C-alpha positions as CSV (number, residue, x, y, z in Angstrom):
1,M,35.4,37.9,1.7
2,K,36.3,35.6,4.5
3,K,34.8,32.3,4.5
4,L,32.7,31.2,7.3
5,T,32.7,27.8,8.8
6,P,30.0,26.1,10.6
7,Y,30.3,26.2,14.4
8,T,31.1,22.7,15.9
9,P,31.8,22.6,19.8
10,E,34.8,20.6,21.0
11,L,33.3,17.3,22.1
12,A,34.8,14.7,24.6
13,S,33.4,11.6,22.9
14,Q,31.8,10.2,19.7
15,K,28.7,9.7,21.6
16,E,28.6,13.6,22.6
17,L,29.4,14.3,18.9
18,N,26.2,12.0,17.7
19,D,24.1,13.5,20.2
20,F,25.0,17.1,19.1
21,L,24.3,16.2,15.4
22,M,21.0,14.6,16.2
23,N,19.8,17.5,18.3
24,S,21.0,19.9,15.4
25,L,19.2,17.7,13.0
26,N,15.8,17.8,15.0
27,A,16.2,21.5,15.5
28,N,16.5,22.0,11.7
29,L,13.6,19.8,11.0
30,T,11.5,21.5,13.5
31,Q,12.3,24.7,12.1
32,A,11.5,23.4,8.5
33,I,8.3,22.0,9.6
34,K,7.2,25.2,11.3
35,S,8.0,27.4,8.2
36,T,6.5,24.8,5.7
37,V,3.1,24.4,7.6
38,S,2.8,28.3,8.0
39,I,3.5,28.8,4.2
40,M,1.3,26.0,3.2
41,I,-1.7,27.2,5.3
42,K,-1.3,30.8,4.3
43,A,-1.2,29.9,0.5
44,E,-4.4,27.7,1.3
45,M,-6.1,30.7,3.0
46,R,-5.1,33.0,0.1
47,T,-6.8,30.4,-2.4
48,L,-10.0,30.2,-0.2
49,R,-10.2,34.0,0.0
50,E,-9.9,34.3,-3.8
51,E,-12.8,31.6,-4.1
52,L,-15.0,33.6,-1.6
53,G,-14.5,36.6,-3.7
54,N,-14.4,39.0,-0.6
55,E,-10.6,40.0,-0.5
56,K,-11.3,43.1,1.5
57,Q,-13.4,41.5,4.1
58,T,-10.9,38.6,4.6
59,S,-7.6,40.1,4.7
60,F,-4.9,38.8,6.9
61,N,-4.2,40.1,10.3
62,G,-1.3,38.5,12.1
63,Y,-0.7,35.0,13.4
64,Y,-1.5,33.0,16.3
65,G,0.2,29.9,17.7
66,R,-0.8,26.3,17.5
67,N,0.9,23.1,18.6
68,L,1.3,20.0,16.3
69,I,2.4,16.4,16.6
70,S,4.7,15.5,13.8
71,P,6.9,12.5,12.9
72,V,9.9,14.4,14.9
73,G,7.6,14.8,18.0
74,K,5.7,17.7,19.3
75,I,6.2,21.1,17.6
76,A,5.2,24.0,19.6
77,D,3.8,27.4,18.7
78,I,3.6,27.1,14.8
79,P,2.7,30.6,13.4
80,I,-0.8,30.2,11.8
81,P,-2.1,33.1,9.8
82,R,-5.4,34.6,10.8
83,F,-8.0,36.4,8.8
84,R,-9.2,40.0,10.0
85,G,-12.2,39.6,12.3
86,G,-10.8,36.7,14.1
87,N,-12.3,33.9,11.9
88,D,-10.0,31.1,12.6
89,N,-12.5,28.2,12.1
90,L,-12.3,28.0,8.4
91,P,-11.5,24.6,6.9
92,L,-7.7,24.2,6.8
93,Q,-7.0,20.9,5.0
94,S,-3.2,21.2,5.3
95,M,-3.3,20.4,8.9
96,N,-4.1,16.7,8.0
97,I,-0.7,16.3,6.1
98,F,0.9,14.8,9.4
99,A,-2.1,12.4,9.8
100,D,-1.3,11.2,6.3
101,E,2.5,10.9,7.3
102,K,1.5,8.8,10.5
103,E,-0.2,6.3,8.2
104,R,3.0,6.1,5.8
105,F,5.1,5.8,9.1
106,F,3.3,2.7,10.0
107,T,3.4,1.3,6.4
108,I,7.1,1.6,6.4
109,V,7.4,-0.2,9.7
110,Q,5.2,-2.8,8.5
111,Q,7.1,-3.4,5.3
112,M,10.4,-3.3,6.9
113,H,9.3,-6.1,9.3
114,L,7.9,-8.3,6.4
115,V,11.2,-8.1,4.5
116,G,13.1,-9.5,7.5
117,I,14.4,-6.3,9.2
118,S,14.6,-7.1,13.0
119,Q,12.9,-5.1,15.6
120,R,16.1,-3.6,16.9
121,K,17.1,-2.3,13.4
122,I,13.6,-0.9,12.9
123,N,13.8,1.0,16.0
124,C,17.5,2.4,15.1
125,F,16.1,3.3,11.7
126,C,12.9,5.0,12.9
127,Q,14.8,6.8,15.6
128,K,17.2,8.3,13.2
129,V,14.7,9.2,10.5
130,F,11.6,10.1,12.4
131,G,13.1,10.9,15.8
132,K,10.9,8.3,17.3
133,A,11.4,4.6,18.3
134,V,9.0,1.9,17.6
135,A,7.7,0.1,20.7
136,P,7.1,-3.7,20.3
137,Q,3.4,-3.2,21.1
138,T,3.3,-0.9,18.0
139,T,4.8,-3.6,15.7
140,K,2.4,-6.1,17.2
141,L,-0.6,-3.9,16.5
142,V,0.7,-3.4,12.9
143,F,0.9,-7.0,12.3
144,E,-2.6,-7.9,13.9
145,E,-4.1,-5.2,11.6
146,L,-2.3,-6.6,8.6
147,L,-3.6,-10.1,9.4
148,E,-7.1,-8.8,9.3
149,Q,-6.8,-7.9,5.7
150,E,-8.4,-10.6,3.3
151,A,-5.3,-10.8,1.2
152,F,-3.2,-12.2,4.0
153,Q,-5.8,-14.9,4.9
154,V,-3.8,-17.5,2.9
155,N,-5.0,-20.5,4.7
156,K,-8.5,-19.2,4.6
157,T,-8.9,-18.1,1.1
158,S,-11.1,-20.3,-1.3
159,L,-9.2,-22.2,-4.1
160,V,-12.6,-22.9,-5.8
161,G,-12.4,-22.0,-9.5
162,K,-8.5,-21.4,-9.5
163,P,-7.2,-24.5,-11.2
164,Q,-3.6,-25.0,-10.8
165,T,-1.6,-26.6,-13.8
166,F,1.4,-27.5,-11.6
167,V,1.7,-27.8,-7.9
168,F,4.9,-27.7,-5.9
169,F,5.5,-29.2,-2.4
170,D,8.2,-28.8,0.0
171,G,8.9,-27.8,3.5
172,I,11.0,-25.5,5.9
173,W,12.1,-26.3,9.4
174,Q,11.5,-23.8,12.2
175,T,12.2,-23.6,15.9
176,V,9.0,-23.2,17.8
177,K,8.4,-23.2,21.8
178,S,5.7,-25.4,23.1
179,N,2.7,-23.8,24.9
180,R,2.8,-26.9,27.3
181,T,6.4,-27.4,28.2
182,G,8.0,-24.2,27.2
183,E,10.7,-26.3,25.4
184,A,11.8,-25.3,21.8
185,S,11.7,-27.9,19.2
186,K,12.0,-28.1,15.5
187,R,8.8,-28.0,13.5
188,V,8.2,-28.1,9.6
189,V,6.3,-25.6,7.8
190,L,4.8,-27.6,4.8
191,M,4.0,-25.4,2.1
192,A,2.3,-25.7,-1.5
193,L,2.7,-23.4,-4.5
194,G,0.6,-23.4,-7.7
195,M,1.8,-22.4,-11.1
196,D,0.2,-22.1,-14.5
197,T,1.6,-22.5,-17.9
198,E,2.4,-18.8,-18.1
199,G,4.6,-18.9,-15.0
200,N,2.0,-17.1,-12.8
201,K,2.4,-18.6,-9.3
202,Q,0.5,-18.5,-6.1
203,I,1.3,-19.9,-2.6
204,L,-1.7,-22.1,-2.0
205,G,-1.2,-22.4,1.8
206,F,1.0,-23.9,4.7
207,H,0.7,-26.2,7.7
208,L,2.7,-26.3,10.8
209,A,3.7,-30.1,11.5
210,F,6.0,-32.1,13.6
211,A,7.3,-34.2,10.6
212,E,7.3,-34.6,7.1
213,D,5.4,-38.0,7.3
214,E,2.5,-39.3,5.2
215,K,-0.1,-38.3,8.0
216,S,1.2,-34.6,8.2
217,W,1.3,-34.2,4.3
218,R,-2.2,-36.0,4.0
219,E,-3.5,-33.6,6.4
220,F,-2.2,-30.6,4.6
221,I,-3.4,-31.7,1.1
222,E,-6.8,-32.6,2.4
223,S,-7.0,-29.0,4.1
224,L,-6.3,-27.5,0.6
225,Q,-9.0,-29.7,-1.0
226,K,-11.6,-28.5,1.7
227,R,-10.8,-25.0,0.5
228,G,-11.6,-25.9,-3.1
229,L,-8.2,-27.4,-4.7
230,N,-8.9,-29.7,-7.3
231,M,-6.3,-32.3,-7.6
232,D,-7.9,-34.1,-10.6
233,A,-7.5,-30.8,-12.6
234,M,-3.8,-30.7,-12.2
235,N,-1.3,-31.9,-14.6
236,L,1.7,-32.4,-12.4
237,A,2.9,-32.5,-8.8
238,V,6.6,-31.5,-8.3
239,A,8.2,-32.6,-5.1
240,D,11.3,-34.1,-3.5
241,D,11.8,-37.9,-3.0
242,G,10.4,-37.9,0.5
243,K,8.5,-41.1,1.0
244,G,5.8,-39.3,3.3
245,L,4.9,-36.9,0.6
246,Q,4.9,-39.5,-2.2
247,A,2.9,-42.0,0.0
248,A,0.1,-39.0,0.6
249,L,0.0,-38.2,-3.1
250,E,-0.5,-41.9,-3.9
251,R,-3.4,-42.2,-1.6
252,I,-5.0,-38.9,-2.3
253,A,-4.3,-38.4,-6.0
254,P,-3.1,-41.9,-7.5
255,T,-3.5,-40.8,-11.1
256,L,-1.7,-37.3,-10.8
257,P,1.6,-37.6,-12.5
258,V,4.5,-36.8,-10.2
259,Q,8.0,-35.3,-11.0
260,I,10.7,-35.9,-8.4
261,C,13.1,-32.7,-8.3
262,I,16.2,-33.8,-10.3
263,T,18.3,-31.4,-8.1
264,H,17.4,-33.5,-5.1
265,K,18.2,-36.6,-7.0
266,Y,21.5,-35.3,-8.2
267,R,22.6,-34.3,-4.8
268,N,21.8,-37.9,-3.4
269,V,23.9,-39.4,-6.4
270,L,26.9,-37.0,-5.7
271,T,26.6,-37.7,-1.8
272,H,27.1,-41.5,-2.7
273,T,30.0,-40.7,-5.2
274,P,33.7,-41.1,-4.1
275,R,35.3,-37.5,-3.3
276,S,37.8,-38.1,-6.1
277,H,35.1,-38.7,-8.8
278,K,32.5,-36.2,-7.8
279,A,33.8,-33.7,-10.5
280,A,33.5,-36.3,-13.3
281,M,30.2,-37.5,-12.1
282,G,28.9,-33.9,-12.0
283,R,29.8,-33.5,-15.5
284,D,27.9,-36.6,-16.5
285,L,24.9,-35.4,-14.7
286,Q,25.1,-32.0,-16.5
287,L,25.0,-33.8,-19.8
288,L,22.1,-35.9,-18.6
289,T,20.0,-32.7,-18.1
290,K,20.8,-31.4,-21.5
291,T,19.1,-34.4,-23.1
292,R,16.2,-33.3,-25.3
293,S,13.9,-36.5,-25.0
294,K,12.7,-39.1,-22.6
295,E,14.4,-41.8,-24.6
296,A,17.7,-39.8,-24.7
297,F,17.6,-39.3,-21.1
298,T,17.2,-43.2,-20.4
299,N,19.9,-44.1,-22.7
300,H,22.5,-41.8,-21.2
301,V,21.4,-43.2,-17.5
302,K,22.3,-46.7,-18.9
303,D,25.6,-45.6,-20.3
304,M,26.3,-43.9,-16.8
305,E,25.2,-47.3,-15.0
306,K,27.9,-49.1,-17.3
307,R,30.7,-46.6,-16.6
308,W,30.0,-46.1,-12.7
309,L,28.7,-49.4,-11.4
310,L,32.0,-50.6,-10.1
311,V,33.3,-47.1,-9.2
312,A,30.2,-45.9,-7.4
313,P,27.6,-48.7,-7.1
314,Q,25.7,-46.6,-4.4
315,A,25.6,-43.7,-6.6
316,V,24.1,-45.6,-9.7
317,K,21.6,-47.0,-7.4
318,S,20.5,-43.7,-6.3
319,L,20.2,-42.5,-9.8
320,T,18.3,-45.7,-11.2
321,T,15.9,-46.1,-8.5
322,R,12.4,-44.9,-9.7
323,I,14.1,-43.2,-12.7
324,E,10.5,-42.8,-14.1
325,L,9.6,-40.3,-11.5
326,I,12.4,-37.9,-12.7
327,T,11.3,-38.0,-16.4
328,A,7.8,-36.9,-16.3
329,Y,8.6,-33.3,-17.3
330,F,9.4,-34.7,-20.8
331,S,5.5,-34.9,-21.3
332,F,5.2,-31.3,-21.3
333,P,6.3,-28.4,-23.9
334,E,10.2,-27.9,-23.8
335,H,9.9,-24.1,-22.6
336,L,8.4,-25.3,-19.4
337,W,11.0,-28.0,-18.5
338,S,13.4,-25.7,-16.5
339,R,10.6,-24.6,-14.3
340,I,8.8,-28.1,-13.6
341,R,11.7,-30.5,-13.2
342,T,12.8,-29.1,-10.0
343,T,11.3,-27.6,-6.7
344,N,13.4,-24.3,-7.3
345,V,10.2,-22.2,-7.8
346,L,9.1,-23.1,-4.3
347,E,12.4,-23.1,-2.9
348,R,13.1,-19.6,-3.8
349,T,9.9,-18.7,-1.8
350,L,11.1,-20.8,1.1
351,R,14.5,-18.9,1.1
352,E,12.5,-15.6,1.3
353,V,10.5,-17.0,4.0
354,R,13.5,-17.9,5.9
355,T,15.1,-14.5,5.5
356,R,12.1,-12.8,7.1
357,T,11.7,-15.3,9.9
358,S,15.4,-15.0,10.9
359,V,14.4,-11.7,12.9
360,M,12.7,-13.9,15.3
361,Q,16.1,-15.0,16.7
362,H,15.6,-18.4,15.1
363,Q,12.6,-19.4,17.2
364,F,9.1,-18.5,17.7
365,T,7.6,-18.2,21.2
366,S,4.6,-20.2,20.4
367,P,2.8,-22.3,17.7
368,E,0.3,-19.4,17.3
369,S,3.1,-16.8,16.8
370,A,4.7,-19.1,14.1
371,E,1.4,-19.5,12.3
372,K,0.6,-15.6,12.3
373,Y,4.0,-14.6,11.2
374,H,4.1,-17.1,8.3
375,Q,0.6,-16.0,7.4
376,A,1.7,-12.5,7.1
377,I,5.0,-13.3,5.2
378,V,3.2,-15.6,2.9
379,G,0.3,-13.2,2.2
380,N,2.9,-10.5,1.5
381,L,4.8,-12.7,-1.0
382,N,1.4,-13.7,-2.8
383,Q,0.9,-9.9,-3.2
384,T,4.3,-9.5,-4.7
385,Y,3.5,-12.4,-7.1
386,F,0.3,-10.9,-8.2
387,K,1.9,-7.5,-8.8
388,K,4.4,-9.0,-11.0
389,D,1.7,-10.8,-13.1
């Protein structure tokens, strides 16, 4: 038997080929939807007829055409079975399937935008899969609806009765246009993340500021306190060595122990180490991290000070300055050390935020836009953390 090959016309360009394939795909999808809907409704009518118990009075009697709006556009003249006697007004639930698909379509658009896919890529994806591009206004409406949900009101959620054992502070810089001047400038999104002894975490809130100074951090932490965050109930604050944050914590919570991120400390040490000695200094810092007690840590630092003082005096000074602030983690059970001696828990979250905000072409059109976008992203991340818990 001669093997049949599918017909493909001779086309002059790749664009014509792509158009031909897309049109063929749409035609096949349209025909599949028409057949599927017709079969589903006939099956549903057959079940309904059996439930009514009057098969003879409600036998099938041909079809009538009906239009339907689907994810691939308008499908005309779908053959809908009819009962004898012209009773076409029986409840046919199957016709709601594309209303459900529309809801799923918007959910897909929402999630793609939240995970950092650009508007252009979303349009390309939806055009190929659904046969319909997504207008910017649609994405805006999806986001506005998303922000109305209570779970995404991160900066308004009450923190009363939600004690946090550990709290991590850090910030991420973004480019935001001014409403007054129209000029773009750098602003920092200050963020706080709480974690309990089981490793369950929650982003407590964020604050858009012009600098990581004491005033900005104090305003942010005070806003968390107004929402119910109890600083006195915390066991440890983990942060970088920034003077602004340290000054704010000292003023607001003077008795709260502070752990300076040892990763930030080590980076500073290596920055002040001559290039030819960086590898050796790095190995020494690795051994320092492996110490199992505060006393062993301190003794190793003293040994390093003797060996490196003449070779890298600035590195030694960086390491030994306020050394008590990088050893606070020894006061807690050993299984928690890797989590609470660095700000890595929050930095991973900030990397996720940066990935998602990169779709804004590296700048926001206004402070309000930056506020709303971070609200949606942070709310989405919190939901992810809760699901993992």
